[in-house]
C-alpha positions in Angstrom: 0.0 0.0 0.0 1.3 3.4 -0.9 1.9 6.1 1.7 -0.8 8.3 0.0 -3.4 5.5 0.2 -2.5 4.7 3.8 -3.1 8.4 4.7 -6.4 8.4 2.8 -7.6 5.5 4.8 -6.7 7.2 8.1 -8.5 10.4 7.1 -11.5 8.3 5.9 -11.7 6.6 9.3 -11.5 10.0 11.0 -14.4 11.3 8.9 -16.5 8.2 9.6 -16.2 9.1 13.3 -16.8 12.8 12.8 -18.5 13.7 9.4 -18.1 17.4 10.1 -14.3 17.3 10.5 -13.2 19.8 7.9 -9.5 19.1 8.5 -10.0 15.4 7.9 -12.0 16.1 4.7 -9.2 18.3 3.4 -6.6 15.7 4.3 -8.6 13.0 2.6 -8.9 15.0 -0.6 -5.2 15.7 -0.7 -4.3 12.1 0.0 -6.7 10.8 -2.7 -5.3 13.4 -5.1 -1.8 12.2 -4.5 -2.9 8.5 -4.8 -4.6 9.3 -8.1 -1.5 11.0 -9.5 0.5 7.8 -8.6 -2.0 5.6 -10.4 -1.9 7.8 -13.4 1.9 7.8 -13.5 1.8 4.0 -13.4 -0.7 3.8 -16.2 -3.7 2.7 -14.1 -6.0 5.2 -15.7 -9.4 3.7 -14.6 -8.2 3.6 -11.0 -6.9 7.2 -11.3 -10.2 8.4 -12.6 -12.0 6.9 -9.6 -9.5 8.4 -7.2 -9.6 11.8 -8.8 -13.4 11.7 -8.6 -13.2 11.0 -4.9 -10.6 13.8 -4.4 -12.9 16.3 -6.1 -15.9 15.2 -4.0 -14.0 16.0 -0.8 -12.5 19.2 -2.2 -15.5 20.6 -4.0 -14.1 24.1 -3.8 -10.7 23.2 -5.3 -10.5 24.0 -9.0 -7.2 22.1 -9.4 -8.9 18.9 -8.1 -11.7 19.2 -10.7 -9.2 19.9 -13.5 -7.2 16.8 -12.5 -10.4 14.8 -12.6 -11.3 16.1 -16.0 -7.8 15.5 -17.4 -7.9 11.9 -16.2 -11.3 11.3 -17.7 -10.2 12.7 -21.0 -7.0 10.6 -21.0 -8.9 7.5 -20.2 -11.6 8.2 -22.9 -8.9 8.7 -25.6 -7.2 5.5 -24.4 -10.5 3.7 -24.6 -11.0 4.9 -28.2 -7.5 3.5 -29.0 -8.3 0.2 -27.4 -5.8 0.8 -24.6 -8.0 1.4 -21.6 -8.0 -0.8 -18.5 -11.7 -1.2 -17.6 -12.9 2.1 -18.8 -16.7 2.7 -18.7 -18.2 2.9 -22.1 -20.2 6.1 -22.2 -19.8 8.5 -19.3 -16.2 9.7 -19.4 -16.7 12.7 -21.7 -19.7 13.8 -19.7 -17.6 13.4 -16.5 -14.8 15.4 -18.0 -17.0 18.2 -19.2 -18.8 18.5 -15.9 -15.4 18.6 -14.1 -13.9 21.3 -16.3 -17.2 23.3 -16.1 -17.1 23.1 -12.3 -13.4 24.2 -12.3 -14.3 27.1 -14.6 -17.1 28.2 -12.2 -14.6 28.2 -9.4 -11.9 30.1 -11.4 -13.7 31.9 -14.3 -10.6 33.8 -15.3 -8.4 30.7 -15.8 -8.0 30.6 -19.5 -6.3 27.2 -19.5 -9.3 25.6 -17.8 -11.7 27.3 -20.2 -9.7 25.9 -23.1 -9.9 22.4 -21.7 -13.6 22.9 -21.1 -14.2 24.1 -24.7 -12.1 21.3 -26.3 -13.9 18.6 -24.3 -17.3 20.0 -25.3 -16.1 19.8 -28.9 -15.1 16.2 -28.4 -18.7 15.6 -27.2 -20.2 17.7 -30.0 -21.9 19.6 -27.3 -21.8 22.8 -29.2 -23.8 25.1 -26.9 -21.3 24.4 -24.1 -18.4 24.7 -26.5 -19.6 28.1 -27.7 -20.0 29.3 -24.1 -16.5 28.2 -23.2 -15.0 29.7 -26.4 -16.7 33.0 -25.7 -15.1 33.0 -22.3 -11.7 32.1 -23.9 -12.0 35.0 -26.4 -12.9 37.4 -23.6 -9.9 36.4 -21.6 -7.6 36.7 -24.6 -8.7 40.3 -25.0 -8.9 41.2 -21.3 -5.5 39.8 -20.2 -3.4 39.5 -23.4 -0.2 39.4 -21.5 -1.3 36.5 -19.4 -3.4 34.5 -21.8 -2.7 30.8 -21.8 -4.3 28.1 -23.9 -3.4 24.5 -24.4 -1.8 24.2 -27.9 -4.2 21.6 -29.3 -7.1 23.6 -28.0 -5.7 26.7 -29.5 -5.5 25.3 -33.1 -8.9 23.6 -32.7 -10.8 26.6 -31.2 -9.2 29.9 -32.1 -9.7 31.2 -35.6 -7.8 34.4 -34.7 -4.1 33.6 -35.5 -2.8 36.3 -33.1 -4.8 34.9 -30.2 -3.6 31.4 -31.1 0.0 32.4 -31.0 -0.4 34.3 -27.8 -2.2 31.5 -26.1 0.4 28.9 -27.2 3.3 31.1 -26.1 1.7 31.6 -22.7 1.3 27.9 -22.3 4.9 27.2 -23.1 6.1 29.9 -20.7 4.2 28.3 -17.9 4.5 24.6 -18.7 7.9 24.1 -20.2 11.5 24.7 -19.1 13.4 27.7 -20.4 15.4 26.6 -23.4 19.2 26.9 -23.6 20.8 29.2 -26.1 21.5 27.7 -29.5 25.0 26.5 -30.2 27.0 27.6 -33.2 26.6 25.5 -36.3 29.7 23.4 -36.9 29.7 21.4 -40.1 31.5 18.1 -40.0 32.6 16.3 -43.1 30.8 16.6 -46.4 27.3 15.3 -45.4 24.7 17.2 -43.5 23.9 15.3 -40.3 20.1 15.3 -39.8 18.1 13.8 -37.0 14.3 13.1 -36.7 12.8 13.1 -33.2 9.4 11.3 -32.9 7.2 9.0 -30.8 5.3 8.0 -34.0 7.9 5.7 -35.6 5.5 2.8 -35.7 2.1 2.0 -37.3 1.0 5.6 -37.0 -0.5 8.2 -39.4 2.7 10.2 -39.4 4.8 7.2 -40.4 2.4 6.4 -43.2 2.9 9.9 -44.6 6.7 10.2 -44.0 8.2 6.8 -44.5 9.0 7.5 -48.1 10.8 10.7 -47.2 13.1 8.9 -44.8 13.9 6.3 -47.5 14.4 8.7 -50.3 17.1 10.9 -48.6 20.2 11.1 -50.6 22.8 9.3 -48.5 25.6 11.0 -50.4 24.5 14.3 -49.1 22.8 13.5 -45.8 23.6 11.3 -42.8 20.2 10.6 -41.2 19.5 9.6 -37.6 16.2 8.4 -36.0 15.5 9.2 -32.4 12.5 7.0 -31.5 10.7 7.9 -28.3 8.1 5.2 -28.7 8.4 1.5 -28.2 8.6 -1.2 -30.9 5.0 -2.3 -31.8 6.3 -5.2 -33.9 4.6 -3.8 -37.0 5.7 -4.0 -40.6 6.0 -0.2 -40.6 8.4 -0.2 -37.6 10.6 -2.7 -39.5 10.4 -0.5 -42.6 11.4 2.6 -40.7 14.3 1.0 -39.1 15.6 0.1 -42.5 15.1 3.7 -43.8 17.6 5.4 -41.4 21.3 5.1 -41.4 21.4 5.4 -37.6 18.6 4.4 -35.1 18.5 5.5 -31.4 15.9 4.2 -29.0 15.0 7.0 -26.5 11.9 5.3 -25.0 12.3 5.2 -21.2 15.2 7.7 -21.3 14.8 10.9 -19.3 15.3 14.2 -21.0 18.9 14.6 -19.7 20.1 11.2 -21.0 18.1 11.4 -24.2 19.5 14.9 -25.0 23.0 13.7 -24.4 22.6 10.8 -26.9 21.4 13.3 -29.5 24.2 15.8 -28.7 26.9 13.1 -28.9 25.8 12.4 -32.5 26.9 15.9 -33.5 23.9 16.9 -35.7 23.7 19.9 -37.9 19.9 20.0 -37.6 17.3 18.1 -35.6 13.7 17.9 -36.9 11.0 17.5 -34.3 7.9 15.6 -35.6 5.6 16.0 -32.6 5.4 19.7 -31.5 2.6 19.8 -28.9 0.9 16.5 -29.8 0.7 13.4 -27.6 4.2 11.9 -26.8 6.1 15.2 -27.5 9.6 15.7 -26.0 9.9 19.5 -25.9 11.8 19.5 -22.6 14.4 17.4 -24.3 14.7 20.0 -27.0 15.0 22.7 -24.4 18.4 21.3 -23.6 19.5 22.2 -27.2 21.1 19.0 -28.3 21.4 20.3 -31.9 22.5 23.8 -33.1 19.4 24.1 -35.4 16.1 22.6 -34.3 13.0 22.7 -36.5 9.5 21.5 -36.3 7.8 19.6 -39.1 4.5 17.9 -39.7 3.2 17.0 -36.2 1.6 20.2 -35.0 -0.3 22.6 -37.3 0.7 26.0 -36.1 3.3 27.9 -34.2 5.1 25.9 -31.5 5.7 29.2 -29.6 8.7 27.9 -27.8 12.3 29.2 -27.9 13.7 25.7 -28.4 12.3 25.6 -31.9 14.1 27.8 -34.4 12.1 27.2 -37.6 8.7 25.8 -38.8 8.3 24.0 -42.1 5.3 25.3 -44.1 4.3 26.3 -47.6 2.8 29.4 -49.2 -0.7 28.3 -48.7 -0.7 27.3 -45.0 1.6 30.2 -44.2 0.9 32.9 -46.8 3.4 35.6 -47.5 2.9 38.5 -45.1 1.5 36.3 -42.3 4.9 35.7 -40.6 3.6 37.5 -37.5 1.3 34.5 -36.8 4.4 32.4 -36.0 7.1 32.7 -33.3 9.6 30.7 -35.4 11.3 31.5 -38.7 9.2 30.1 -41.5 10.8 27.7 -43.9 8.5 27.3 -46.9 8.5 24.4 -49.3 7.7 25.1 -53.0 4.5 22.9 -53.1 2.5 21.4 -50.2 4.3 21.2 -46.9 2.8 17.7 -46.2 4.8 14.8 -47.5 3.1 11.7 -48.9 4.5 8.2 -49.5 4.4 7.2 -53.1 5.2 3.6 -52.1 1.9 3.3 -50.2 -0.4 0.8 -51.7 -4.1 1.3 -52.2 -6.0 -1.9 -51.4 -9.0 -3.0 -53.4 -12.1 -1.0 -52.6 -14.5 -2.5 -50.0 -18.2 -2.9 -51.1 -20.8 -0.6 -49.8 -22.3 -3.5 -47.8 -19.0 -4.3 -46.2 -18.7 -0.6 -45.2 -22.2 -0.5 -43.7 -23.4 1.9 -46.4 -26.6 1.7 -48.5 -26.1 0.8 -52.2 -26.8 3.6 -54.6 -26.5 6.3 -52.0 -24.6 9.6 -52.4 -22.0 9.2 -49.6 -20.6 12.4 -48.1 -17.8 11.5 -45.7 -15.9 13.4 -43.0 -13.4 11.3 -41.1 -12.0 14.1 -39.0 -11.9 13.6 -35.3 -15.0 14.6 -33.4 -13.5 17.8 -31.8 -13.0 19.2 -35.3 -16.7 19.0 -36.1 -18.5 22.3 -35.8 -22.2 23.4 -35.8 -22.0 25.7 -38.9 -20.5 23.0 -41.2 -22.7 20.3 -39.8 -25.8 22.4 -40.5 -24.7 22.9 -44.1 -24.2 19.1 -44.5 -27.6 18.3 -43.1 -29.3 20.9 -45.2 -27.9 19.2 -48.3 -29.0 15.8 -47.0 -32.5 17.2 -46.8 -32.3 18.4 -50.4 -31.0 15.0 -51.6 -33.0 12.1 -50.1 -30.5 9.5 -51.4 -27.6 11.1 -49.6 -26.0 9.9 -46.3 -23.4 11.5 -44.0 -20.5 9.2 -43.0 -18.6 10.2 -39.9 -15.7 8.8 -37.8 -17.0 9.6 -34.3 -16.1 6.9 -31.7 -17.4 8.7 -28.6 -20.9 7.6 -27.6 -21.9 11.0 -26.1 -20.9 12.7 -29.3 -22.9 10.2 -31.4 -26.0 10.9 -29.4 -25.5 14.6 -29.6 -25.0 14.5 -33.4 -28.0 12.2 -33.9 -30.1 14.7 -31.8 -28.8 17.6 -33.9 -29.7 15.8 -37.1 -33.1 15.0 -35.9 -33.8 18.6 -35.0 -33.0 19.4 -38.7 -35.3 16.8 -40.0 -32.8 14.1 -40.9 -33.6 10.5 -39.9 -31.0 8.9 -37.6 -30.1 6.1 -40.2 -28.8 8.8 -42.6 -26.0 9.7 -40.3 -23.7 6.6 -40.3 -20.8 6.2 -37.9 -17.8 4.3 -39.1 -15.8 2.1 -36.7 -12.1 2.5 -36.1 -10.1 0.3 -38.5 -6.5 -0.4 -39.3 -5.0 1.7 -42.1 -5.4 -0.8 -44.9 -9.0 -1.6 -44.1 -9.8 2.1 -43.7 -8.3 2.9 -47.2 -10.4 0.1 -48.6 -13.7 1.4 -47.2 -12.8 5.1 -47.8 -13.2 4.4 -51.6 -16.9 4.0 -51.0 -17.3 7.7 -50.5 -18.3 10.0 -53.3 -17.0 13.2 -51.7 -15.1 14.0 -48.5 -16.0 17.1 -46.5 -13.6 19.5 -44.7 -14.3 21.7 -41.7 -13.0 24.8 -40.0 -11.3 26.2 -38.0 -9.2 23.0 -37.8 -9.5 21.0 -41.0 -8.4 17.8 -42.7 -4.7 17.0 -42.6 -3.8 13.3 -42.8 -7.5 12.5 -43.4 -7.4 14.8 -46.4 -4.4 13.1 -47.8 -5.9 9.7 -47.2 -9.1 10.7 -49.1 -7.1 12.1 -52.1 -4.9 9.0 -52.1 -8.0 6.9 -52.2 -9.2 8.9 -55.2 -12.0 10.6 -53.3 -12.3 14.4 -53.9 -12.1 16.7 -50.9 -14.2 19.9 -50.6 -12.4 22.3 -48.3 -12.7 25.9 -47.1 -9.7 28.2 -46.7 -9.3 29.1 -43.0 -7.5 31.9 -41.2 -4.8 29.8 -39.5 -2.3 27.2 -40.5 -4.6 24.4 -39.2 -7.5 25.7 -41.4 -5.5 26.1 -44.6 -4.1 22.6 -44.9 -7.0 21.4 -47.0 -6.4 24.2 -49.4 -2.8 23.2 -49.7 -3.7 19.6 -50.4 -6.2 20.4 -53.1 -3.8 22.8 -54.7 -1.2 20.1 -54.8 -3.5 17.8 -56.7 -4.5 20.5 -59.2 -8.0 20.9 -57.9 -8.2 24.5 -56.7 -11.9 24.7 -57.6 -12.5 22.5 -54.5 -11.3 25.3 -52.3 -14.1 27.5 -51.0 -13.3 31.0 -49.6 -16.2 31.3 -47.2 -19.0 29.2 -45.6 -21.7 30.4 -48.1 -19.2 29.6 -51.0 -18.6 26.2 -49.5 -22.3 25.5 -49.2 -22.9 26.6 -52.8 -20.0 24.4 -54.1 -21.3 21.4 -52.1 -24.8 21.8 -53.6 -23.3 22.0 -57.1 -21.2 18.9 -56.6 -24.1 16.9 -55.2 -26.2 17.8 -58.3 -23.4 16.8 -60.7 -22.4 13.2 -60.1 -20.6 13.1 -63.4 -18.2 15.7 -62.1 -17.5 13.7 -59.0 -16.7 10.7 -61.2 -14.4 12.9 -63.2 -12.5 13.9 -60.1 -12.0 10.3 -59.2 -10.4 9.7 -62.6 -8.2 12.7 -62.2 -7.0 11.6 -58.7 -6.3 8.0 -60.1 -3.3 9.4 -62.1 -1.2 10.1 -59.0 2.1 10.0 -60.9 1.4 13.5 -62.3 0.1 15.0 -59.1 2.7 17.0 -57.0 1.2 15.9 -53.7 2.3 12.3 -54.3 5.8 13.0 -55.8 7.9 11.8 -52.8 11.2 12.0 -54.7 10.6 15.6 -55.7 9.4 16.5 -52.2 12.5 14.9 -50.6 14.9 16.9 -52.8 13.1 20.2 -51.9 13.1 19.2 -48.2 16.9 18.5 -48.3 17.5 22.0 -49.8 15.3 23.4 -47.0 17.4 21.7 -44.3 20.7 22.8 -45.9 19.4 26.4 -46.0 18.3 26.2 -42.4 21.9 25.6 -41.3 23.2 28.6 -43.2 22.4 31.3 -40.9 
């Protein structure tokens, strides 16, 4: 028994004898909170949620306790969706998390970090009324206390359409949550080859690997010496094996603390280190704070400014980061000549699944959006449902694994006169099976303010056209970049009314949708899928980044 649990039992016994003992209640809350943190560190998420819930119960006026409870619920819900939860309840975690963050926001209404968590959780649940309330509070705080505004980075790119607020919130978060980075070292070129490292926890069967494997393999070994720094554990997949063969040097950093991991990187004497995670799950920004390489860039993982002094440059293109918008980013922008997002030309497209296998009605017009639930927004959903009402043979196909979100979406569709069976929820599948079923769609639909990224590339790779809308931030412009790189600029709308009009036009012209499929089938002539050309441009970008 841990010391925290032993103390919790003692305080619980004291409360049983004297229920009005405020000191015992406070002590019990603190002990349970510590016990919950221990369980969370040890990976026992279900137990941690229960302990956090008890801690919040006995410390009902403590905002931090409610935030911890909400964070644990969200972590367990996302683990459940990935099939990694230990005994997680099926339906209530999102509701628990939203209630916890709402209570914390009531206790500390000016805590922008809490409001950002509340808003993002509401978006996961497709609880748009609650999301709008929290987002309004977030915008109020961004304007009222600009110098102290803090927003979790993933919430910032998902919620904030104002790029200035987005940068300010992310920088505020980094200032409070991450160590101060060391000063950059001088660049010292060794030998004739550029020494390049990639830092990632996605070097396994993961979406990032499916995009970038071809880049790692196509590097010119005569010009570059390439190192992998894997912060994840070997999943035994074919992709992991392929990636290990793609790099000249492979370093396993999983289980290494930041000090030891940074020393391993520094001892390799890199010219440039490319971080592939940013602020996403599994990131190692505190490692980068130790400055193991003289030039440190971010690429691919996070769709916006990192806002942290350990990152010198951000890889982009002219669409996601238009000329004149440099102020949206804390880093130096390094622009690629076409789309910033790499795609793997070696990836194979499996035979298409049948409509019946995909759970879709034969002969229907299938409109698909496989973005995560937190990206879905009421204005775009309303447009989609209005089009469904105009086309009785159309269905909407979504990838929403959260039960609460599914119920909320079904209720929203019902309110707009759409029968529940016309909104179809796709189960989570492995990459190959997903690409097989994706070919059943007639058109994929993008959203704002955080649009399709890997999901957009998957659709175009599967020969399914993507209708997108140009946003006001990096995260909202990726769809436009993808469509431009497959020579389909007419699928980029410039406003929501324009998007709605283009969607109606496409749904009324099935021949045009078929033409787009034929166009996308000829991938060899589309810049988005030219891995070799992309790699040469990326190598020039890396060389230029070291000449400063």
